[in-house]
N, C-alpha and C positions, 0 to 999 in steps of 0.2 A: 653606731658610734654615738649619736646624739642621745639615745636613751641611756647608754652607759655613763656618759658624762653627767647627764641630769641626775641620775641616781647617786653618783659620787658626790656631786654638789650638794644634794639634799642631805646625804649622810654626813658630810663634813660640816655642814651648817648646823645640823642637829647636835653633833658632837661638840662643836665649839660653844653652842648655846647652853648645853648641859654643863660643860666644864666651867664656863664663865659664871653661870648661876650658882654653881656649887661653891665657888670661891667668892661670891658676892661682888663680882665684877661685871661691868657692862659687856653684853654679848658682842659688841662691835670691837672689843679689844682682845682678840684671841692671844693666848699665851704660847701657842704652838707655832713653830717655824717649820714649814714643810713644803716640799715641791712635788708636784704630781707630773712625773715625766716617764713613768713606766707604762702608761696606756699606749699601746701600739695596735689599735684595732684597725690595721691597714685593710683597705678594700682588697678583696681578692681579684687579682688581675686575670685577664683571659689567658688561656693556654697558648703557647707558642711552640713552633717546631724548632728544634735545634739538632745539631749533629753533635752527639755526646762522645767525647774523647774516651776511649777505653784504655785499659792498662797495657794492651799490646800495640798501641799507636793507631788502631783503626777507629772508625767512627760508626756510631749507631744513630739513626734518626729516631728521636723520641719527642713527645709533647710534654712540656712542663708548665707549671703554673708560672705566670709572668713574674711573680714575686721572687721566684727562685733564680731568675735569669742572671743577676749579678754574680751569684755564687758559682754558677755553671760557667760563665765567661771567665771568671778568675782562674779556673784551672784548665782553660784551653778549649772549651766547647765553642763551636762556630755556628753561624746561621747557614742553612742549606744554600748552596751556590757560592759561598765565600771561598775564594782560592785557598787551598788547592782542591776544593771539593765541588762536586756537581750537586744538583738538586736532590739526588738520592743519597748524599753524604758519602759518596765514593771518592777516594783520592785519585786524582788523575785529571783527565781532560774535563774542564768545567763546561765546555761547549764544543760542538763540532760544526764543520762548515762543509757538509757534503755537497758536492756539485757546484762549488763556488765559481761563478763565471761573471765576466763583465763584457757586455756587448754594446754596440753602438758607436757613435763617433762624437767628437767635440761639437757642441758644448755640453751635451747631456748623454750620459751613458746609463745603462741599466745593470745594476749589480743583483745577482740572484744567488740564493743558497738555502740550505735546509739545515736547521739545528735540531737534532733528535735527542740531544742530552739535556739541554737547559732551555726550556721554553719560557723561563721567566727573566731571562737576561735582556739587557738592551745592547745595542750594537752601534758602532760608528764605522762607516766606510772611509778608508784613508787612501791617500795617493802618495806615490813616491816622488818627491821633488828632485830637481837637478842637483841640489846640495847634499842629497843623500838622506834627508830627513823625511819621515812619514808625517803627513798633515791630514787632519780630519777634513773630509769633504762634505760631511753631513752632520746634522745635529744628532744627538742620541735617538736611535730608532727603538721604540718600545716593542716588547714581544707581542706577537699576534696570536699567541697561544698554541697554534698548530705547528709552529716552528718553520714555516716556509715563508721566505721573504723575496720580494722583488721590488727594488728601490731605484727610483730615478735619481741620478747623481750629477750635479753640475760639476764639470771638470775643466781643466785647462789643457792646452795643446802640448805642454811640456810634461805632463803626467803620463808616465809610461807603464807603471805598475800599480796594482790595486790590492788591497787586503781588507779584511774585516776584523775588528777587534771587539771582543765582548766585554760587558761590565764585570764579568768574573775573571778577566785576564787572559782568556784564550785568544790566540791570534791565528787567523787562517794562513795558508800558503799564499804567497804573492802570485798574482796572475796578470797577464797583459791583456789588452783588448782582444776579443776573439771575433 
């Protein structure tokens, strides 16, 4: 971009000088009024994976130039793992919680599960409070890559049920201490 602007500046300076000299005017008083706003030598952004919405309502995972991302998002394309999609751009469960269990006793229990669908999600273990609300008992738990989790959870004696909620919106079945 620097070379293109320098060449444009040199070309414009020469044109103004020639025009000014031809009319016996000072080269510092150009007669032309112009604006250069059509230069859009944008840097090419890296490719990004998106779920491309097709005409029949399904999604295909494709890699696009980052510059094209706004256009794709404007017609409904999503990032992989964005609800209601999983990492493979399939509509449906964005995460699974195979074998979700909670073991132990107050004040610390162990929550365990395996997510075989979305290994890039983050998770929060929640507990059911007496007022019927679900409250987070952990900070977000980042993906470990292999999808298998075993997490120590500080809990309260009045929490009787537990569940896991993923960053993509999936919720496990509620379980009690086993």
